[in-house]
C-alpha positions as CSV (number, residue, x, y, z in Angstrom):
1,X,-7.8,-5.2,-2.8
2,X,-9.7,-2.8,-0.6
3,X,-12.7,-0.7,-1.7
4,X,-10.4,2.2,-2.6
5,X,-7.5,0.3,-4.0
6,X,-6.3,0.7,-7.6
7,X,-3.2,-0.4,-9.6
8,X,-1.2,2.2,-11.4
9,X,1.2,0.8,-14.0
10,X,1.8,-2.3,-12.0
11,X,2.2,-0.7,-8.6
12,X,-0.7,-1.0,-6.1
13,X,-2.2,2.1,-4.4
14,X,-4.3,2.0,-1.3
15,X,-6.4,4.7,-2.9
16,X,-6.3,6.8,-6.1
17,X,-5.7,10.2,-4.4
18,X,-2.3,11.8,-5.3
19,X,-1.3,15.4,-4.5
20,X,0.0,17.0,-7.7
21,X,3.5,18.2,-8.3
22,X,4.2,21.7,-7.3
23,X,1.5,21.8,-4.6
24,X,2.9,19.4,-2.1
25,X,6.7,20.2,-2.0
26,X,8.7,17.1,-1.1
27,X,6.1,15.9,1.3
28,X,7.7,16.5,4.7
29,X,6.1,19.9,5.2
30,X,2.6,18.4,5.0
31,X,3.8,15.5,7.2
32,X,3.9,18.1,10.0
33,X,0.1,18.5,9.6
34,X,-1.1,14.9,9.2
35,X,0.1,11.4,8.5
36,X,0.7,11.6,4.7
37,X,0.9,7.8,4.5
38,X,-2.9,7.9,4.1
39,X,-2.2,9.1,0.5
40,X,-2.1,6.7,-2.5
41,X,1.2,8.4,-3.3
42,X,2.2,12.0,-4.2
43,X,4.1,13.6,-7.0
44,X,6.9,15.7,-5.7
45,X,8.0,19.1,-6.7
46,X,9.1,19.4,-10.4
47,X,12.8,18.6,-10.6
48,X,15.3,19.6,-13.2
49,X,18.9,18.7,-14.0
50,X,20.3,22.0,-12.6
51,X,19.0,24.2,-9.8
52,X,16.4,26.8,-10.8
53,X,15.5,30.0,-8.9
54,X,12.3,30.3,-10.9
55,X,10.6,33.3,-12.5
56,X,10.7,36.9,-11.2
57,X,7.9,38.0,-8.8
58,X,5.0,38.6,-8.7
59,X,4.2,35.1,-9.9
60,X,0.8,34.4,-8.4
61,X,-2.5,36.0,-9.4
62,X,-6.0,35.2,-8.0
63,X,-9.0,34.8,-10.3
64,X,-12.5,33.6,-10.2
65,X,-12.7,29.9,-9.3
66,X,-8.9,29.5,-9.6
67,X,-5.5,31.0,-9.6
68,X,-2.6,31.7,-12.0
69,X,0.9,30.8,-11.2
70,X,4.2,31.3,-13.0
71,X,6.7,29.9,-10.4
72,X,8.9,28.6,-13.2
73,X,10.0,25.2,-11.8
74,X,12.0,26.6,-8.8
75,X,13.9,23.6,-7.4
76,X,17.4,22.7,-6.0
77,X,18.3,20.4,-9.0
78,X,18.3,16.6,-9.1
79,X,21.6,16.1,-7.3
80,X,20.5,18.0,-4.2
81,X,17.0,16.4,-4.3
82,X,18.6,12.9,-4.2
83,X,21.1,14.0,-1.6
84,X,18.9,16.0,0.8
85,X,15.2,15.9,0.0
86,X,14.6,12.2,-0.5
87,X,16.3,11.2,2.8
88,X,14.1,13.7,4.7
89,X,11.0,12.3,2.8
90,X,11.9,8.8,3.7
91,X,11.5,9.5,7.4
92,X,7.8,10.4,7.0
93,X,6.5,8.7,3.9
94,X,6.8,4.9,3.6
95,X,5.4,4.2,0.2
96,X,6.7,4.6,-3.4
97,X,6.7,8.3,-4.4
98,X,6.1,9.8,-7.9
99,X,9.1,11.8,-9.2
100,X,8.1,14.7,-11.4
101,X,10.8,15.7,-13.9
102,X,11.1,18.7,-16.3
103,X,13.8,19.7,-18.8
104,X,14.9,22.1,-21.4
105,X,16.3,19.5,-23.8
106,X,15.8,15.8,-24.5
107,X,19.2,15.2,-22.9
108,X,18.1,17.1,-19.7
109,X,15.1,14.9,-19.3
110,X,17.1,11.7,-19.9
111,X,19.8,12.7,-17.4
112,X,17.4,13.6,-14.6
113,X,15.2,10.6,-15.1
114,X,18.1,8.2,-15.2
115,X,19.3,9.6,-11.8
116,X,15.9,9.3,-10.2
117,X,15.3,5.9,-11.6
118,X,18.1,4.6,-9.4
119,X,16.4,5.7,-6.2
120,X,14.5,3.0,-4.3
121,X,11.9,5.5,-3.0
122,X,10.8,6.4,-6.5
123,X,8.0,4.3,-7.9
124,X,7.0,6.2,-11.0
125,X,8.6,8.9,-13.1
126,X,6.1,11.6,-14.2
127,X,7.7,13.4,-17.1
128,X,6.4,16.9,-17.4
129,X,6.3,18.0,-21.1
130,X,3.6,20.6,-20.2
131,X,4.9,23.4,-18.0
132,X,3.6,26.7,-19.4
133,X,5.8,28.9,-17.1
134,X,9.3,28.4,-18.6
135,X,10.9,29.6,-21.8
136,X,12.6,27.1,-24.1
137,X,11.4,24.0,-22.4
138,X,8.4,22.3,-20.8
139,X,5.3,23.0,-22.8
140,X,7.3,23.3,-26.1
141,X,7.8,19.5,-25.9
142,X,4.2,18.8,-25.1
143,X,2.4,20.6,-27.9
144,X,4.0,18.6,-30.7
145,X,3.5,14.8,-31.0
146,X,6.9,14.2,-32.5
147,X,8.7,16.2,-29.7
148,X,6.7,14.5,-27.0
149,X,7.5,11.1,-28.4
150,X,11.2,12.0,-28.6
151,X,11.3,12.8,-24.9
152,X,9.3,9.7,-24.0
153,X,11.6,7.4,-26.1
154,X,14.8,9.0,-24.6
155,X,13.5,8.6,-21.0
156,X,12.3,5.0,-21.5
157,X,15.8,4.1,-22.9
158,X,17.4,5.0,-19.5
159,X,14.7,3.9,-17.0
160,X,13.2,0.7,-15.7
161,X,10.4,2.3,-13.7
162,X,7.0,3.2,-15.1
163,X,7.1,6.4,-17.1
164,X,4.0,8.6,-17.0
165,X,4.0,11.5,-19.4
166,X,2.2,14.7,-18.2
167,X,0.5,16.5,-21.0
168,X,-0.5,20.1,-21.7
169,X,-4.2,21.1,-22.4
170,X,-2.9,24.0,-24.4
171,X,-3.3,22.1,-27.7
172,X,-5.9,21.5,-30.4
173,X,-5.7,17.7,-30.5
174,X,-4.7,16.1,-27.1
175,X,-5.3,12.5,-28.3
176,X,-2.7,12.6,-31.1
177,X,0.0,13.7,-28.6
178,X,-1.1,11.1,-26.1
179,X,-1.0,8.4,-28.7
180,X,2.5,9.5,-29.8
181,X,3.7,9.0,-26.2
182,X,2.0,5.6,-25.9
183,X,3.7,4.5,-29.2
184,X,7.0,5.7,-27.9
185,X,6.7,3.5,-24.9
186,X,5.0,5.6,-22.2
187,X,3.5,3.4,-19.4
188,X,0.9,6.0,-18.6
189,X,-0.4,9.6,-19.3
190,X,-1.2,12.3,-16.8
191,X,-3.4,15.2,-17.7
192,X,-4.2,18.0,-17.6
193,X,-1.6,20.5,-16.6
194,X,-2.6,24.1,-16.3
195,X,-4.3,26.2,-19.0
196,X,-2.5,29.3,-20.1
197,X,-4.0,32.5,-18.5
198,X,-3.3,36.0,-17.4
199,X,-4.7,39.0,-15.4
200,X,-4.2,42.7,-15.7
201,X,-3.9,45.2,-12.8
202,X,-6.4,48.0,-13.6
203,X,-4.4,50.6,-11.7
204,X,-1.1,50.0,-13.4
205,X,-2.7,48.7,-16.7
206,X,0.1,46.1,-16.7
207,X,0.0,42.3,-16.4
208,X,-0.1,41.3,-12.7
209,X,2.4,38.4,-13.2
210,X,5.9,39.4,-14.1
211,X,6.0,36.6,-16.7
212,X,2.8,38.1,-18.2
213,X,1.1,34.7,-18.5
214,X,1.0,31.7,-16.2
215,X,-0.7,28.4,-15.5
216,X,-4.5,28.7,-14.7
217,X,-5.6,26.1,-12.3
218,X,-8.5,25.5,-9.9
219,X,-12.2,24.4,-10.0
220,X,-12.9,26.5,-13.2
221,X,-10.8,24.0,-15.3
222,X,-12.5,20.8,-14.1
223,X,-14.9,20.4,-17.0
224,X,-12.0,20.8,-19.5
225,X,-9.9,18.2,-17.6
226,X,-12.8,15.8,-17.6
227,X,-13.2,16.1,-21.3
228,X,-9.6,15.5,-22.1
229,X,-9.3,12.5,-19.6
230,X,-12.3,11.0,-21.3
231,X,-10.9,11.5,-24.8
232,X,-7.5,10.2,-24.0
233,X,-8.5,7.2,-21.9
234,X,-11.0,6.1,-24.5
235,X,-8.3,6.2,-27.2
236,X,-5.4,4.7,-25.3
237,X,-4.5,1.3,-23.9
238,X,-2.4,2.6,-21.0
239,X,-3.6,4.1,-17.7
240,X,-4.5,7.8,-17.3
241,X,-3.9,9.9,-14.2
242,X,-6.5,12.6,-14.2
243,X,-6.2,16.1,-12.7
244,X,-7.5,19.6,-13.0
245,X,-9.8,21.4,-10.6
246,X,-10.5,18.4,-8.4
247,X,-11.8,19.4,-4.9
248,X,-14.1,16.7,-3.6
249,X,-14.6,12.9,-3.3
250,X,-17.4,13.3,-5.9
251,X,-14.9,15.0,-8.3
252,X,-12.6,12.0,-7.9
253,X,-15.4,9.6,-8.8
254,X,-16.4,11.7,-11.8
255,X,-12.8,11.8,-13.0
256,X,-12.5,8.0,-12.6
257,X,-15.7,7.4,-14.5
258,X,-14.2,9.4,-17.4
259,X,-11.3,7.0,-17.4
260,X,-8.7,8.0,-14.7
261,X,-7.1,5.2,-12.8
262,X,-5.8,7.7,-10.2
263,X,-6.5,11.3,-9.6
264,X,-4.2,14.2,-8.7
265,X,-5.3,17.1,-6.6
266,X,-3.4,20.4,-7.2
267,X,-4.6,23.9,-6.5
268,X,-6.9,22.7,-3.7
269,X,-3.9,21.8,-1.6
270,X,-2.9,25.5,-1.6
271,X,-6.4,26.5,-0.4
272,X,-6.7,23.6,2.2
273,X,-3.6,21.7,3.2
274,X,-5.8,18.9,4.5
275,X,-7.7,18.5,1.2
276,X,-6.3,15.2,0.1
277,X,-6.7,13.6,3.6
278,X,-10.3,14.9,3.7
279,X,-11.1,13.6,0.2
280,X,-9.8,10.1,1.0
281,X,-11.9,10.1,4.2
282,X,-15.0,11.1,2.3
283,X,-14.7,8.6,-0.5
284,X,-16.4,5.6,1.2
285,X,-19.6,7.6,2.0
286,X,-19.6,9.1,-1.6
287,X,-19.2,5.6,-3.0
288,X,-22.2,4.3,-0.9
289,X,-24.3,7.2,-2.1
290,X,-23.8,6.1,-5.7
291,X,-23.9,2.4,-5.2
292,X,-20.2,1.9,-5.9
293,X,-18.7,-1.3,-4.3
294,X,-15.0,-0.6,-5.4
295,X,-13.4,2.3,-7.2
296,X,-11.5,-0.1,-9.5
297,X,-14.8,-1.2,-11.1
298,X,-15.8,2.3,-12.2
299,X,-12.7,3.3,-14.2
300,X,-13.9,4.4,-17.6
301,X,-17.5,3.7,-16.6
302,X,-18.8,6.8,-18.5
303,X,-17.5,5.4,-21.8
């Protein structure tokens, strides 16, 4: 293994840097800017059973040290993703990719995951039970241990590939939900998804986002993400993928010290499309600065 290498649920990664779902499309757009094969992997756009247009506009609002989005899982549906998006991706990305899946019922999750499990390009399935931007699905499954476990169990029954459950920070006790997923068979946990936030237009005196509230992401949420990754990784026996406000190589190291095996970068990709490439390039120098021989050795070091 190289200095940057890690192993995520039995699949080796050249480095732990993973663009987060919803910030990297299906990869080929970014491949026009740089060789995306430098990435550990990436989590593609959240995919549902049926096509979704998403929420009404406006659905983006800026705020101090971050942004709020309420895109609402806009995607072409799993059949079209398999038929059109994955073949295009295959021409520019030659590693296993992480498939991100959302749903509005347990049956939705199982159907979509079973379809994607059959695709050779898919290495991991990231099951999103944490989207705050849709009604009647997403986060409603991730705020209750029993519901999160039910989704996990249903997906594991129809898949052979590693299942990583993505959890919401909009809860009182993150550890109990993560444990419920582990007990139901999850191979890993990813966290945190966005916090719930809103902004108001002072001129109209109305919420800026048509959906009223949306997912708050960006550097402001980094300390919250670190805390939750630390708590969950300390309590569980399965790998944790950490994310939330990560911008630099130093942030990646800090997240790994808190227990993350791999680290997803989200909002920063929207600010700087070269962010993940630049973070990977900066990691060796940052490791030298702090006397780190290999990243694998520091996972959970802050425990």
